[in-house]
C-alpha positions in Angstrom: 89.7 -51.2 -27.4 86.2 -51.1 -27.0 86.1 -53.6 -24.4 88.1 -51.5 -21.9 86.2 -48.3 -22.6 83.1 -50.4 -21.3 85.1 -51.7 -18.4 86.1 -48.3 -17.3 82.7 -47.0 -17.5 81.6 -49.9 -15.1 79.6 -52.0 -18.2 81.7 -55.1 -18.1 80.2 -58.7 -18.0 79.3 -59.9 -14.3 81.0 -63.0 -13.7 79.9 -66.3 -13.9 79.3 -68.5 -10.8 82.1 -71.0 -9.9 81.1 -74.4 -10.5 83.2 -77.6 -11.6 82.1 -81.0 -11.7 84.8 -82.7 -9.2 83.3 -80.4 -7.1 80.2 -82.5 -6.7 82.4 -85.7 -5.8 84.0 -83.6 -3.0 81.0 -82.2 -1.5 79.6 -85.6 0.7 83.0 -86.0 2.1 83.4 -82.7 2.9 79.7 -82.5 4.8 80.7 -85.8 6.4 84.3 -84.2 8.0 82.3 -81.2 8.9 79.7 -83.0 10.6 82.1 -85.3 12.3 84.1 -81.9 13.3 81.2 -79.0 13.2 83.7 -76.4 14.8 86.6 -76.8 12.2 86.5 -74.1 9.6 87.6 -74.7 5.9 91.3 -75.1 6.5 91.1 -77.7 9.1 88.4 -79.5 6.9 90.9 -79.0 4.4 93.7 -80.7 6.3 91.6 -83.8 7.1 90.5 -84.2 3.4 93.9 -84.0 2.1 95.2 -86.6 5.1 92.7 -89.1 3.7 93.6 -88.6 0.0 97.4 -88.6 0.6 96.1 -92.3 2.6 94.5 -93.8 -0.5 97.2 -92.4 -2.9 94.8 -89.7 -4.5 96.1 -85.9 -5.4 95.5 -83.4 -2.5 92.7 -80.7 -2.7 93.5 -76.9 -2.4 92.3 -75.1 0.6 90.8 -72.4 -1.7 88.8 -75.4 -3.5 87.6 -76.4 -0.3 86.5 -73.0 1.3 84.9 -72.7 -2.4 82.7 -75.4 -2.1 81.8 -74.9 1.4 81.0 -71.6 1.1 78.8 -72.1 -1.8 77.0 -74.8 -0.2 76.5 -73.0 3.4 78.4 -75.5 5.4 81.3 -73.2 6.4 81.3 -73.6 10.1 78.2 -75.8 11.4 78.5 -74.8 15.0 80.0 -72.0 16.9 82.6 -73.0 19.6 81.3 -70.6 22.5 83.1 -72.6 25.3 84.4 -69.9 28.0 88.0 -70.8 29.3 88.9 -70.4 32.9 91.7 -68.6 33.9 94.5 -70.3 35.1 95.3 -70.2 38.6 98.0 -67.8 39.8 100.5 -70.3 41.0 100.3 -71.9 37.3 101.3 -68.8 35.3 104.7 -68.0 34.2 105.3 -64.0 34.2 
């Protein structure tokens, strides 16, 4: 029970970095998709990646894994979407 007392005192081992061998294979595809759609976040990129993988009869990739890959490689959001939306004319609004 020594490890429990160490954890309670804040002396636990730090966690290791997240790395998996398959992630290196998926990174170029994710970068290509993110380059084509720079305003997409990780969920949009994960959906596009899943669509491609289903078409190729391959297993889908979890969105959390796509987020970790993108976050670890500084590709979360390549371009901010800063367009200003114009308000609809009064006649087009529905109350």
